[in-house]
N, CA, C and O atoms as a Tinker XYZ file with bonds, in Angstrom:
   556  protein
     1  N     99.611000   76.696000   60.639000    73     2
     2  CA    99.508000   77.502000   59.437000    64     1     3
     3  C    100.614000   77.086000   58.467000    63     2     4     5
     4  O    101.789000   77.041000   58.830000    81     3
     5  N    100.233000   76.794000   57.272000    73     3     6
     6  CA   101.226000   76.358000   56.311000    64     5     7
     7  C    101.763000   77.527000   55.505000    63     6     8     9
     8  O    101.110000   78.559000   55.353000    81     7
     9  N    102.948000   77.339000   55.003000    73     7    10
    10  CA   103.518000   78.333000   54.103000    64     9    11
    11  C    104.146000   79.506000   54.826000    63    10    12    13
    12  O    103.874000   79.756000   56.001000    81    11
    13  N    105.001000   80.229000   54.093000    73    11    14
    14  CA   105.657000   81.413000   54.632000    64    13    15
    15  C    105.228000   82.606000   53.797000    63    14    16    17
    16  O    105.533000   82.685000   52.607000    81    15
    17  N    104.532000   83.518000   54.417000    73    15    18
    18  CA   104.050000   84.690000   53.688000    64    17    19
    19  C    105.041000   85.837000   53.746000    63    18    20    21
    20  O    104.746000   86.935000   53.275000    81    19
    21  N    106.229000   85.594000   54.326000    73    19    22
    22  CA   107.252000   86.630000   54.362000    64    21    23
    23  C    106.830000   87.856000   55.151000    63    22    24    25
    24  O    107.241000   88.971000   54.829000    81    23
    25  N    106.014000   87.666000   56.181000    73    23    26
    26  CA   105.559000   88.792000   56.981000    64    25    27
    27  C    104.355000   89.494000   56.400000    63    26    28    29
    28  O    103.752000   90.339000   57.062000    81    27
    29  N    103.992000   89.161000   55.174000    73    27    30
    30  CA   102.807000   89.736000   54.542000    64    29    31
    31  C    101.603000   88.897000   54.935000    63    30    32    33
    32  O    101.732000   87.707000   55.224000    81    31
    33  N    100.437000   89.518000   54.943000    73    31    34
    34  CA    99.233000   88.780000   55.317000    64    33    35
    35  C     98.260000   88.703000   54.159000    63    34    36    37
    36  O     98.194000   89.582000   53.300000    81    35
    37  N     97.515000   87.627000   54.173000    73    35    38
    38  CA    96.452000   87.454000   53.193000    64    37    39
    39  C     95.410000   88.545000   53.415000    63    38    40    41
    40  O     95.011000   88.805000   54.550000    81    39
    41  N     94.975000   89.173000   52.347000    73    39    42
    42  CA    93.902000   90.155000   52.422000    64    41    43
    43  C     92.563000   89.473000   52.224000    63    42    44    45
    44  O     92.475000   88.431000   51.576000    81    43
    45  N     91.530000   90.063000   52.783000    73    43    46
    46  CA    90.191000   89.478000   52.695000    64    45    47
    47  C     89.231000   90.518000   52.138000    63    46    48    49
    48  O     89.215000   91.667000   52.578000    81    47
    49  N     88.430000   90.095000   51.160000    73    47    50
    50  CA    87.391000   90.947000   50.587000    64    49    51
    51  C     86.043000   90.273000   50.828000    63    50    52    53
    52  O     85.857000   89.099000   50.505000    81    51
    53  N     85.117000   91.022000   51.393000    73    51    54
    54  CA    83.775000   90.530000   51.675000    64    53    55
    55  C     82.823000   91.144000   50.657000    63    54    56    57
    56  O     82.582000   92.351000   50.668000    81    55
    57  N     82.288000   90.306000   49.780000    73    55    58
    58  CA    81.446000   90.754000   48.674000    64    57    59
    59  C     79.988000   90.443000   48.998000    63    58    60    61
    60  O     79.613000   89.284000   49.175000    81    59
    61  N     79.183000   91.480000   49.070000    73    59    62
    62  CA    77.756000   91.322000   49.322000    64    61    63
    63  C     76.965000   92.157000   48.335000    63    62    64    65
    64  O     77.494000   93.084000   47.722000    81    63
    65  N     75.709000   91.825000   48.190000    73    63    66
    66  CA    74.809000   92.629000   47.365000    64    65    67
    67  C     74.459000   93.947000   48.047000    63    66    68    69
    68  O     73.900000   94.846000   47.418000    81    67
    69  N     74.783000   94.061000   49.313000    73    67    70
    70  CA    74.460000   95.251000   50.099000    64    69    71
    71  C     75.726000   95.835000   50.710000    63    70    72    73
    72  O     76.494000   95.124000   51.357000    81    71
    73  N     75.942000   97.129000   50.503000    73    71    74
    74  CA    77.097000   97.794000   51.113000    64    73    75
    75  C     77.006000   97.720000   52.632000    63    74    76    77
    76  O     78.016000   97.532000   53.309000    81    75
    77  N     75.795000   97.867000   53.167000    73    75    78
    78  CA    75.630000   97.815000   54.628000    64    77    79
    79  C     75.981000   96.443000   55.178000    63    78    80    81
    80  O     76.641000   96.342000   56.212000    81    79
    81  N     75.547000   95.381000   54.499000    73    79    82
    82  CA    75.841000   94.026000   54.970000    64    81    83
    83  C     77.341000   93.763000   54.908000    63    82    84    85
    84  O     77.913000   93.258000   55.874000    81    83
    85  N     77.984000   94.094000   53.802000    73    83    86
    86  CA    79.426000   93.866000   53.669000    64    85    87
    87  C     80.198000   94.616000   54.749000    63    86    88    89
    88  O     81.116000   94.061000   55.353000    81    87
    89  N     79.838000   95.857000   54.995000    73    87    90
    90  CA    80.512000   96.654000   56.026000    64    89    91
    91  C     80.265000   96.107000   57.414000    63    90    92    93
    92  O     81.178000   96.066000   58.238000    81    91
    93  N     79.035000   95.683000   57.682000    73    91    94
    94  CA    78.698000   95.146000   59.000000    64    93    95
    95  C     79.437000   93.835000   59.264000    63    94    96    97
    96  O     79.913000   93.614000   60.378000    81    95
    97  N     79.540000   92.972000   58.271000    73    95    98
    98  CA    80.262000   91.713000   58.451000    64    97    99
    99  C     81.756000   91.981000   58.648000    63    98   100   101
   100  O     82.399000   91.316000   59.460000    81    99
   101  N     82.307000   92.939000   57.922000    73    99   102
   102  CA    83.711000   93.307000   58.125000    64   101   103
   103  C     83.932000   93.825000   59.542000    63   102   104   105
   104  O     84.912000   93.461000   60.192000    81   103
   105  N     83.027000   94.671000   60.020000    73   103   106
   106  CA    83.136000   95.204000   61.373000    64   105   107
   107  C     83.016000   94.092000   62.415000    63   106   108   109
   108  O     83.775000   94.059000   63.384000    81   107
   109  N     82.068000   93.188000   62.213000    73   107   110
   110  CA    81.896000   92.057000   63.132000    64   109   111
   111  C     83.144000   91.188000   63.153000    63   110   112   113
   112  O     83.616000   90.810000   64.226000    81   111
   113  N     83.680000   90.871000   61.996000    73   111   114
   114  CA    84.884000   90.037000   61.920000    64   113   115
   115  C     86.052000   90.706000   62.642000    63   114   116   117
   116  O     86.788000   90.052000   63.381000    81   115
   117  N     86.219000   92.011000   62.425000    73   115   118
   118  CA    87.298000   92.734000   63.121000    64   117   119
   119  C     87.112000   92.661000   64.635000    63   118   120   121
   120  O     88.070000   92.427000   65.372000    81   119
   121  N     85.896000   92.858000   65.091000    73   119   122
   122  CA    85.629000   92.823000   66.520000    64   121   123
   123  C     85.850000   91.449000   67.123000    63   122   124   125
   124  O     86.408000   91.331000   68.214000    81   123
   125  N     85.413000   90.400000   66.418000    73   123   126
   126  CA    85.546000   89.047000   66.949000    64   125   127
   127  C     86.952000   88.482000   66.780000    63   126   128   129
   128  O     87.324000   87.526000   67.460000    81   127
   129  N     87.723000   89.061000   65.888000    73   127   130
   130  CA    89.096000   88.590000   65.676000    64   129   131
   131  C     90.035000   89.060000   66.787000    63   130   132   133
   132  O     91.199000   88.663000   66.820000    81   131
   133  N     89.545000   89.891000   67.683000    73   131   134
   134  CA    90.337000   90.253000   68.842000    64   133   135
   135  C     91.054000   91.566000   68.761000    63   134   136   137
   136  O     91.817000   91.905000   69.665000    81   135
   137  N     90.836000   92.316000   67.711000    73   135   138
   138  CA    91.496000   93.613000   67.609000    64   137   139
   139  C     92.986000   93.455000   67.386000    63   138   140   141
   140  O     93.443000   92.418000   66.906000    81   139
   141  N     93.727000   94.461000   67.726000    73   139   142
   142  CA    95.171000   94.420000   67.531000    64   141   143
   143  C     95.548000   94.570000   66.078000    63   142   144   145
   144  O     94.852000   95.233000   65.309000    81   143
   145  N     96.641000   93.959000   65.710000    73   143   146
   146  CA    97.189000   94.068000   64.360000    64   145   147
   147  C     96.554000   93.013000   63.462000    63   146   148   149
   148  O     97.051000   91.891000   63.359000    81   147
   149  N     95.463000   93.380000   62.821000    73   147   150
   150  CA    94.711000   92.436000   62.001000    64   149   151
   151  C     95.144000   92.479000   60.543000    63   150   152   153
   152  O     95.691000   93.473000   60.064000    81   151
   153  N     94.886000   91.381000   59.855000    73   151   154
   154  CA    95.093000   91.326000   58.412000    64   153   155
   155  C     94.133000   92.316000   57.754000    63   154   156   157
   156  O     93.100000   92.653000   58.331000    81   155
   157  N     94.464000   92.780000   56.563000    73   155   158
   158  CA    93.575000   93.734000   55.892000    64   157   159
   159  C     92.281000   93.078000   55.417000    63   158   160   161
   160  O     92.292000   91.990000   54.841000    81   159
   161  N     91.176000   93.758000   55.669000    73   159   162
   162  CA    89.868000   93.279000   55.230000    64   161   163
   163  C     89.103000   94.463000   54.652000    63   162   164   165
   164  O     89.149000   95.568000   55.193000    81   163
   165  N     88.401000   94.222000   53.550000    73   163   166
   166  CA    87.642000   95.296000   52.910000    64   165   167
   167  C     86.266000   94.784000   52.511000    63   166   168   169
   168  O     86.094000   93.622000   52.145000    81   167
   169  N     85.304000   95.673000   52.592000    73   167   170
   170  CA    83.938000   95.382000   52.174000    64   169   171
   171  C     83.745000   95.872000   50.749000    63   170   172   173
   172  O     84.174000   96.970000   50.396000    81   171
   173  N     83.092000   95.046000   49.931000    73   171   174
   174  CA    82.755000   95.426000   48.558000    64   173   175
   175  C     81.291000   95.063000   48.348000    63   174   176   177
   176  O     80.965000   93.987000   47.846000    81   175
   177  N     80.422000   95.978000   48.740000    73   175   178
   178  CA    79.007000   95.675000   48.668000    64   177   179
   179  C     78.228000   96.691000   47.865000    63   178   180   181
   180  O     78.572000   97.872000   47.814000    81   179
   181  N     77.177000   96.209000   47.243000    73   179   182
   182  CA    76.283000   97.096000   46.517000    64   181   183
   183  C     76.871000   97.593000   45.212000    63   182   184   185
   184  O     77.886000   97.097000   44.723000    81   183
   185  N     76.194000   98.592000   44.669000    73   183   186
   186  CA    76.605000   99.207000   43.411000    64   185   187
   187  C     77.291000  100.539000   43.675000    63   186   188   189
   188  O     77.055000  101.143000   44.721000    81   187
   189  N     78.131000  101.017000   42.764000    73   187   190
   190  CA    78.871000  102.266000   42.993000    64   189   191
   191  C     77.986000  103.461000   43.364000    63   190   192   193
   192  O     78.389000  104.286000   44.184000    81   191
   193  N     76.809000  103.567000   42.786000    73   191   194
   194  CA    75.927000  104.685000   43.095000    64   193   195
   195  C     74.958000  104.395000   44.223000    63   194   196   197
   196  O     74.042000  105.178000   44.475000    81   195
   197  N     75.153000  103.278000   44.902000    73   195   198
   198  CA    74.225000  102.836000   45.933000    64   197   199
   199  C     73.286000  101.800000   45.357000    63   198   200   201
   200  O     73.305000  101.529000   44.157000    81   199
   201  N     72.484000  101.237000   46.193000    73   199   202
   202  CA    71.544000  100.213000   45.745000    64   201   203
   203  C     72.127000   98.824000   45.841000    63   202   204   205
   204  O     73.325000   98.638000   46.056000    81   203
   205  N     71.246000   97.852000   45.675000    73   203   206
   206  CA    71.637000   96.460000   45.788000    64   205   207
   207  C     72.224000   95.939000   44.489000    63   206   208   209
   208  O     71.794000   96.324000   43.403000    81   207
   209  N     73.201000   95.069000   44.608000    73   207   210
   210  CA    73.840000   94.461000   43.446000    64   209   211
   211  C     75.298000   94.201000   43.739000    63   210   212   213
   212  O     75.770000   94.440000   44.850000    81   211
   213  N     76.005000   93.716000   42.751000    73   211   214
   214  CA    77.447000   93.530000   42.895000    64   213   215
   215  C     78.146000   94.290000   41.788000    63   214   216   217
   216  O     77.651000   94.379000   40.664000    81   215
   217  N     79.295000   94.833000   42.118000    73   215   218
   218  CA    80.045000   95.665000   41.191000    64   217   219
   219  C     81.456000   95.128000   41.017000    63   218   220   221
   220  O     82.230000   95.056000   41.972000    81   219
   221  N     81.780000   94.751000   39.789000    73   219   222
   222  CA    83.132000   94.297000   39.486000    64   221   223
   223  C     84.149000   95.374000   39.848000    63   222   224   225
   224  O     85.234000   95.070000   40.344000    81   223
   225  N     83.799000   96.617000   39.600000    73   223   226
   226  CA    84.694000   97.743000   39.902000    64   225   227
   227  C     84.995000   97.828000   41.401000    63   226   228   229
   228  O     86.151000   97.977000   41.796000    81   227
   229  N     83.960000   97.734000   42.227000    73   227   230
   230  CA    84.159000   97.800000   43.680000    64   229   231
   231  C     84.934000   96.597000   44.202000    63   230   232   233
   232  O     85.780000   96.735000   45.085000    81   231
   233  N     84.646000   95.423000   43.660000    73   231   234
   234  CA    85.344000   94.208000   44.090000    64   233   235
   235  C     86.824000   94.293000   43.744000    63   234   236   237
   236  O     87.680000   94.021000   44.585000    81   235
   237  N     87.122000   94.668000   42.511000    73   235   238
   238  CA    88.526000   94.772000   42.086000    64   237   239
   239  C     89.267000   95.827000   42.900000    63   238   240   241
   240  O     90.417000   95.615000   43.287000    81   239
   241  N     88.627000   96.952000   43.162000    73   239   242
   242  CA    89.259000   97.998000   43.973000    64   241   243
   243  C     89.530000   97.540000   45.388000    63   242   244   245
   244  O     90.589000   97.832000   45.943000    81   243
   245  N     88.584000   96.822000   45.983000    73   243   246
   246  CA    88.774000   96.304000   47.344000    64   245   247
   247  C     89.908000   95.281000   47.376000    63   246   248   249
   248  O     90.711000   95.265000   48.309000    81   247
   249  N     89.970000   94.427000   46.351000    73   247   250
   250  CA    91.036000   93.423000   46.297000    64   249   251
   251  C     92.407000   94.075000   46.191000    63   250   252   253
   252  O     93.357000   93.641000   46.842000    81   251
   253  N     92.509000   95.104000   45.382000    73   251   254
   254  CA    93.792000   95.814000   45.272000    64   253   255
   255  C     94.149000   96.490000   46.590000    63   254   256   257
   256  O     95.318000   96.539000   46.972000    81   255
   257  N     93.141000   97.011000   47.285000    73   255   258
   258  CA    93.386000   97.727000   48.545000    64   257   259
   259  C     93.914000   96.823000   49.648000    63   258   260   261
   260  O     94.669000   97.282000   50.506000    81   259
   261  N     93.531000   95.538000   49.646000    73   259   262
   262  CA    93.969000   94.632000   50.721000    64   261   263
   263  C     95.141000   93.745000   50.308000    63   262   264   265
   264  O     95.636000   92.962000   51.119000    81   263
   265  N     95.582000   93.856000   49.078000    73   263   266
   266  CA    96.652000   92.996000   48.571000    64   265   267
   267  C     98.006000   93.411000   49.129000    63   266   268   269
   268  O     98.475000   94.523000   48.887000    81   267
   269  N     98.630000   92.507000   49.879000    73   267   270
   270  CA    99.974000   92.751000   50.397000    64   269   271
   271  C    101.004000   91.850000   49.723000    63   270   272   273
   272  O    102.191000   91.886000   50.049000    81   271
   273  N    100.524000   91.033000   48.771000    73   271   274
   274  CA   101.419000   90.106000   48.093000    64   273   275
   275  C    101.322000   88.683000   48.600000    63   274   276   277
   276  O    102.029000   87.808000   48.100000    81   275
   277  N    100.459000   88.422000   49.585000    73   275   278
   278  CA   100.304000   87.077000   50.145000    64   277   279
   279  C     99.033000   86.393000   49.639000    63   278   280   281
   280  O     98.733000   85.270000   50.044000    81   279
   281  N     98.295000   87.053000   48.767000    73   279   282
   282  CA    97.056000   86.500000   48.258000    64   281   283
   283  C     95.856000   87.248000   48.806000    63   282   284   285
   284  O     95.952000   87.962000   49.805000    81   283
   285  N     94.735000   87.077000   48.145000    73   283   286
   286  CA    93.489000   87.723000   48.551000    64   285   287
   287  C     92.383000   86.673000   48.532000    63   286   288   289
   288  O     92.152000   86.014000   47.519000    81   287
   289  N     91.704000   86.527000   49.672000    73   287   290
   290  CA    90.566000   85.620000   49.781000    64   289   291
   291  C     89.294000   86.433000   49.587000    63   290   292   293
   292  O     89.072000   87.423000   50.285000    81   291
   293  N     88.465000   86.018000   48.645000    73   291   294
   294  CA    87.197000   86.693000   48.388000    64   293   295
   295  C     86.061000   85.800000   48.874000    63   294   296   297
   296  O     85.902000   84.673000   48.405000    81   295
   297  N     85.273000   86.313000   49.817000    73   295   298
   298  CA    84.103000   85.607000   50.329000    64   297   299
   299  C     82.873000   86.353000   49.852000    63   298   300   301
   300  O     82.838000   87.583000   49.883000    81   299
   301  N     81.859000   85.614000   49.409000    73   299   302
   302  CA    80.681000   86.227000   48.804000    64   301   303
   303  C     79.401000   85.771000   49.496000    63   302   304   305
   304  O     79.367000   84.736000   50.161000    81   303
   305  N     78.340000   86.578000   49.321000    73   303   306
   306  CA    77.088000   86.234000   49.988000    64   305   307
   307  C     76.159000   85.374000   49.128000    63   306   308   309
   308  O     75.725000   84.321000   49.595000    81   307
   309  N     75.839000   85.764000   47.917000    73   307   310
   310  CA    74.820000   85.084000   47.111000    64   309   311
   311  C     75.281000   84.864000   45.675000    63   310   312   313
   312  O     76.332000   85.350000   45.258000    81   311
   313  N     74.475000   84.127000   44.940000    73   311   314
   314  CA    74.778000   83.652000   43.593000    64   313   315
   315  C     75.429000   84.594000   42.617000    63   314   316   317
   316  O     76.492000   84.274000   42.085000    81   315
   317  N     74.834000   85.750000   42.354000    73   315   318
   318  CA    75.422000   86.602000   41.317000    64   317   319
   319  C     76.745000   87.208000   41.772000    63   318   320   321
   320  O     77.561000   87.598000   40.937000    81   319
   321  N     76.969000   87.292000   43.067000    73   319   322
   322  CA    78.283000   87.737000   43.554000    64   321   323
   323  C     79.340000   86.702000   43.176000    63   322   324   325
   324  O     80.466000   87.059000   42.828000    81   323
   325  N     78.980000   85.431000   43.245000    73   323   326
   326  CA    79.884000   84.361000   42.827000    64   325   327
   327  C     80.224000   84.533000   41.349000    63   326   328   329
   328  O     81.389000   84.455000   40.959000    81   327
   329  N     79.210000   84.764000   40.540000    73   327   330
   330  CA    79.436000   84.923000   39.099000    64   329   331
   331  C     80.310000   86.123000   38.794000    63   330   332   333
   332  O     81.166000   86.058000   37.911000    81   331
   333  N     80.106000   87.221000   39.516000    73   331   334
   334  CA    80.918000   88.427000   39.291000    64   333   335
   335  C     82.379000   88.166000   39.646000    63   334   336   337
   336  O     83.278000   88.553000   38.900000    81   335
   337  N     82.616000   87.513000   40.778000    73   335   338
   338  CA    83.997000   87.218000   41.177000    64   337   339
   339  C     84.629000   86.239000   40.192000    63   338   340   341
   340  O     85.788000   86.410000   39.816000    81   339
   341  N     83.887000   85.216000   39.769000    73   339   342
   342  CA    84.436000   84.268000   38.789000    64   341   343
   343  C     84.804000   84.966000   37.482000    63   342   344   345
   344  O     85.829000   84.652000   36.877000    81   343
   345  N     83.976000   85.905000   37.049000    73   343   346
   346  CA    84.290000   86.656000   35.828000    64   345   347
   347  C     85.566000   87.470000   36.008000    63   346   348   349
   348  O     86.390000   87.542000   35.096000    81   347
   349  N     85.733000   88.080000   37.170000    73   347   350
   350  CA    86.957000   88.845000   37.439000    64   349   351
   351  C     88.178000   87.935000   37.468000    63   350   352   353
   352  O     89.238000   88.299000   36.959000    81   351
   353  N     88.035000   86.759000   38.059000    73   351   354
   354  CA    89.157000   85.814000   38.126000    64   353   355
   355  C     89.541000   85.304000   36.740000    63   354   356   357
   356  O     90.698000   84.953000   36.508000    81   355
   357  N     88.585000   85.262000   35.822000    73   355   358
   358  CA    88.862000   84.793000   34.461000    64   357   359
   359  C     89.683000   85.800000   33.652000    63   358   360   361
   360  O     90.332000   85.439000   32.670000    81   359
   361  N     89.648000   87.059000   34.073000    73   359   362
   362  CA    90.439000   88.094000   33.417000    64   361   363
   363  C     91.830000   88.119000   34.051000    63   362   364   365
   364  O     91.956000   88.011000   35.271000    81   363
   365  N     92.861000   88.260000   33.242000    73   363   366
   366  CA    94.228000   88.198000   33.752000    64   365   367
   367  C     94.623000   89.363000   34.650000    63   366   368   369
   368  O     95.445000   89.195000   35.550000    81   367
   369  N     94.054000   90.533000   34.420000    73   367   370
   370  CA    94.562000   91.714000   35.115000    64   369   371
   371  C     93.548000   92.405000   36.015000    63   370   372   373
   372  O     93.807000   93.513000   36.485000    81   371
   373  N     92.407000   91.786000   36.267000    73   371   374
   374  CA    91.372000   92.444000   37.061000    64   373   375
   375  C     91.608000   92.340000   38.570000    63   374   376   377
   376  O     91.344000   93.289000   39.309000    81   375
   377  N     92.101000   91.196000   39.018000    73   375   378
   378  CA    92.352000   90.978000   40.446000    64   377   379
   379  C     93.832000   90.715000   40.671000    63   378   380   381
   380  O     94.528000   90.268000   39.760000    81   379
   381  N     94.322000   90.989000   41.887000    73   379   382
   382  CA    95.738000   90.731000   42.173000    64   381   383
   383  C     96.091000   89.255000   41.993000    63   382   384   385
   384  O     95.240000   88.379000   42.148000    81   383
   385  N     97.336000   88.999000   41.669000    73   383   386
   386  CA    97.803000   87.623000   41.572000    64   385   387
   387  C     97.569000   86.936000   42.915000    63   386   388   389
   388  O     97.820000   87.522000   43.968000    81   387
   389  N     97.098000   85.721000   42.879000    73   387   390
   390  CA    96.847000   84.990000   44.112000    64   389   391
   391  C     95.464000   85.241000   44.695000    63   390   392   393
   392  O     95.184000   84.819000   45.817000    81   391
   393  N     94.602000   85.916000   43.958000    73   391   394
   394  CA    93.231000   86.117000   44.434000    64   393   395
   395  C     92.466000   84.808000   44.264000    63   394   396   397
   396  O     92.645000   84.097000   43.276000    81   395
   397  N     91.609000   84.499000   45.242000    73   395   398
   398  CA    90.870000   83.240000   45.211000    64   397   399
   399  C     89.466000   83.421000   45.762000    63   398   400   401
   400  O     89.270000   84.050000   46.802000    81   399
   401  N     88.494000   82.864000   45.056000    73   399   402
   402  CA    87.129000   82.780000   45.557000    64   401   403
   403  C     87.092000   81.639000   46.565000    63   402   404   405
   404  O     87.510000   80.520000   46.265000    81   403
   405  N     86.585000   81.931000   47.771000    73   403   406
   406  CA    86.549000   80.928000   48.834000    64   405   407
   407  C     85.107000   80.508000   49.070000    63   406   408   409
   408  O     84.238000   81.348000   49.304000    81   407
   409  N     84.858000   79.209000   49.008000    73   407   410
   410  CA    83.533000   78.657000   49.266000    64   409   411
   411  C     83.377000   78.521000   50.775000    63   410   412   413
   412  O     83.907000   77.591000   51.384000    81   411
   413  N     82.643000   79.460000   51.370000    73   411   414
   414  CA    82.497000   79.502000   52.826000    64   413   415
   415  C     81.222000   80.248000   53.189000    63   414   416   417
   416  O     80.739000   81.070000   52.411000    81   415
   417  N     80.676000   79.966000   54.368000    73   415   418
   418  CA    79.547000   80.781000   54.822000    64   417   419
   419  C     80.035000   82.209000   55.025000    63   418   420   421
   420  O     81.156000   82.434000   55.481000    81   419
   421  N     79.187000   83.168000   54.684000    73   419   422
   422  CA    79.632000   84.561000   54.635000    64   421   423
   423  C     80.080000   85.097000   55.990000    63   422   424   425
   424  O     81.190000   85.621000   56.097000    81   423
   425  N     79.267000   84.986000   57.011000    73   423   426
   426  CA    79.607000   85.582000   58.309000    64   425   427
   427  C     80.649000   84.747000   59.048000    63   426   428   429
   428  O     81.713000   85.256000   59.401000    81   427
   429  N     80.354000   83.475000   59.283000    73   427   430
   430  CA    81.292000   82.628000   60.022000    64   429   431
   431  C     82.617000   82.493000   59.275000    63   430   432   433
   432  O     83.687000   82.490000   59.884000    81   431
   433  N     82.531000   82.383000   57.952000    73   431   434
   434  CA    83.744000   82.267000   57.144000    64   433   435
   435  C     84.601000   83.514000   57.206000    63   434   436   437
   436  O     85.829000   83.430000   57.226000    81   435
   437  N     83.953000   84.678000   57.237000    73   435   438
   438  CA    84.701000   85.935000   57.328000    64   437   439
   439  C     85.488000   86.014000   58.627000    63   438   440   441
   440  O     86.646000   86.430000   58.638000    81   439
   441  N     84.854000   85.615000   59.716000    73   439   442
   442  CA    85.540000   85.641000   61.013000    64   441   443
   443  C     86.711000   84.661000   61.015000    63   442   444   445
   444  O     87.821000   85.016000   61.412000    81   443
   445  N     86.464000   83.436000   60.575000    73   443   446
   446  CA    87.526000   82.427000   60.552000    64   445   447
   447  C     88.674000   82.851000   59.641000    63   446   448   449
   448  O     89.843000   82.665000   59.978000    81   447
   449  N     88.335000   83.423000   58.484000    73   447   450
   450  CA    89.373000   83.866000   57.549000    64   449   451
   451  C     90.222000   84.973000   58.160000    63   450   452   453
   452  O     91.448000   84.946000   58.056000    81   451
   453  N     89.578000   85.944000   58.796000    73   451   454
   454  CA    90.331000   87.063000   59.364000    64   453   455
   455  C     91.203000   86.619000   60.528000    63   454   456   457
   456  O     92.347000   87.060000   60.645000    81   455
   457  N     90.683000   85.756000   61.388000    73   455   458
   458  CA    91.488000   85.246000   62.502000    64   457   459
   459  C     92.718000   84.520000   61.965000    63   458   460   461
   460  O     93.831000   84.738000   62.444000    81   459
   461  N     92.516000   83.660000   60.972000    73   459   462
   462  CA    93.624000   82.872000   60.423000    64   461   463
   463  C     94.631000   83.750000   59.686000    63   462   464   465
   464  O     95.839000   83.577000   59.847000    81   463
   465  N     94.146000   84.683000   58.887000    73   463   466
   466  CA    95.051000   85.587000   58.172000    64   465   467
   467  C     95.827000   86.460000   59.143000    63   466   468   469
   468  O     97.013000   86.715000   58.935000    81   467
   469  N     95.172000   86.919000   60.197000    73   467   470
   470  CA    95.840000   87.783000   61.183000    64   469   471
   471  C     96.919000   87.036000   61.951000    63   470   472   473
   472  O     97.894000   87.629000   62.410000    81   471
   473  N     96.732000   85.713000   62.085000    73   471   474
   474  CA    97.732000   84.881000   62.769000    64   473   475
   475  C     98.884000   84.507000   61.845000    63   474   476   477
   476  O     99.823000   83.835000   62.270000    81   475
   477  N     98.823000   84.934000   60.584000    73   475   478
   478  CA    99.915000   84.679000   59.651000    64   477   479
   479  C     99.683000   83.513000   58.718000    63   478   480   481
   480  O    100.598000   83.107000   58.002000    81   479
   481  N     98.464000   82.956000   58.709000    73   479   482
   482  CA    98.181000   81.844000   57.814000    64   481   483
   483  C     98.294000   82.243000   56.362000    63   482   484   485
   484  O     97.981000   83.375000   55.990000    81   483
   485  N     98.744000   81.305000   55.538000    73   483   486
   486  CA    98.829000   81.575000   54.102000    64   485   487
   487  C     97.442000   81.422000   53.471000    63   486   488   489
   488  O     96.476000   81.108000   54.166000    81   487
   489  N     97.344000   81.640000   52.182000    73   487   490
   490  CA    96.056000   81.630000   51.507000    64   489   491
   491  C     95.353000   80.279000   51.633000    63   490   492   493
   492  O     94.135000   80.230000   51.805000    81   491
   493  N     96.106000   79.192000   51.549000    73   491   494
   494  CA    95.486000   77.877000   51.704000    64   493   495
   495  C     94.885000   77.714000   53.096000    63   494   496   497
   496  O     93.778000   77.195000   53.233000    81   495
   497  N     95.603000   78.150000   54.129000    73   495   498
   498  CA    95.106000   78.044000   55.497000    64   497   499
   499  C     93.887000   78.928000   55.719000    63   498   500   501
   500  O     92.940000   78.527000   56.395000    81   499
   501  N     93.909000   80.120000   55.156000    73   499   502
   502  CA    92.781000   81.048000   55.291000    64   501   503
   503  C     91.550000   80.462000   54.609000    63   502   504   505
   504  O     90.459000   80.468000   55.180000    81   503
   505  N     91.723000   79.958000   53.394000    73   503   506
   506  CA    90.597000   79.365000   52.661000    64   505   507
   507  C     90.057000   78.142000   53.395000    63   506   508   509
   508  O     88.843000   77.951000   53.476000    81   507
   509  N     90.938000   77.326000   53.920000    73   507   510
   510  CA    90.515000   76.131000   54.651000    64   509   511
   511  C     89.745000   76.495000   55.916000    63   510   512   513
   512  O     88.701000   75.907000   56.198000    81   511
   513  N     90.248000   77.447000   56.669000    73   511   514
   514  CA    89.562000   77.861000   57.908000    64   513   515
   515  C     88.178000   78.417000   57.591000    63   514   516   517
   516  O     87.208000   78.109000   58.285000    81   515
   517  N     88.087000   79.226000   56.555000    73   515   518
   518  CA    86.792000   79.798000   56.182000    64   517   519
   519  C     85.827000   78.707000   55.737000    63   518   520   521
   520  O     84.660000   78.714000   56.129000    81   519
   521  N     86.299000   77.774000   54.924000    73   519   522
   522  CA    85.449000   76.689000   54.436000    64   521   523
   523  C     84.995000   75.769000   55.557000    63   522   524   525
   524  O     83.866000   75.279000   55.545000    81   523
   525  N     85.866000   75.534000   56.518000    73   523   526
   526  CA    85.512000   74.670000   57.649000    64   525   527
   527  C     84.380000   75.261000   58.483000    63   526   528   529
   528  O     83.750000   74.545000   59.261000    81   527
   529  N     84.116000   76.541000   58.333000    73   527   530
   530  CA    83.027000   77.170000   59.072000    64   529   531
   531  C     81.664000   76.582000   58.683000    63   530   532   533
   532  O     80.693000   76.750000   59.420000    81   531
   533  N     81.579000   75.894000   57.536000    73   531   534
   534  CA    80.338000   75.196000   57.184000    64   533   535
   535  C     79.963000   74.167000   58.238000    63   534   536   537
   536  O     78.785000   73.859000   58.416000    81   535
   537  N     80.954000   73.635000   58.937000    73   535   538
   538  CA    80.707000   72.568000   59.911000    64   537   539
   539  C     80.334000   73.087000   61.293000    63   538   540   541
   540  O     80.022000   72.287000   62.175000    81   539
   541  N     80.354000   74.397000   61.511000    73   539   542
   542  CA    79.995000   74.933000   62.830000    64   541   543
   543  C     78.558000   74.563000   63.143000    63   542   544   545
   544  O     77.649000   74.852000   62.365000    81   543
   545  N     78.358000   73.929000   64.274000    73   543   546
   546  CA    77.014000   73.522000   64.711000    64   545   547
   547  C     76.426000   74.594000   65.605000    63   546   548   549
   548  O     77.144000   75.219000   66.387000    81   547
   549  N     75.133000   74.810000   65.497000    73   547   550
   550  CA    74.471000   75.834000   66.279000    64   549   551
   551  C     73.389000   75.245000   67.172000    63   550   552   553
   552  O     72.424000   75.916000   67.540000    81   551
   553  N     73.573000   73.984000   67.507000    73   551   554
   554  CA    72.585000   73.354000   68.392000    64   553   555
   555  C     73.251000   72.788000   69.602000    63   554   556
   556  O     72.582000   72.217000   70.465000    81   555
C-alpha cells in the first residue's frame, strides 16, 4: 500500500440507480472484507423519494459521511451515475477534497476497494485494487 494516510482511511461510496442494489453491495463488501474495523462505506442509490435514478444530493451526502480526510473513492453502476458523479466532481464544493470516480466493476470493485481501504491503502491503492477487479476471471 502506498502513501501514508495518517491513520485515516479512504472512504467508499457505492452509487447505484437502485437504493436496494447499493445497500446490498455495501453489505456484501462488508461481509467479504472480513468484518472487524473496516473503512467507511456508504450506499447512495436511487432518488431521495424512492424510485430508480441517481441523486447528486444523496451522493454528496454519502461522500461527506465517509470522508475521514484520506480521500473518497466513488464506484458507480451505470452510465448516468457516471455523469452525475462527474458533474459533482466538476463543482469545487460538492464533494470532499480528494474524491475520485473509480473505473471498476461495481460488485468486485467494491469488495477490492473496501479490503484495500480497510488495510490502510491510500486512494491510489484503493482505486488500483478496484480497477484491477476487471481482470478477475470467472472460468
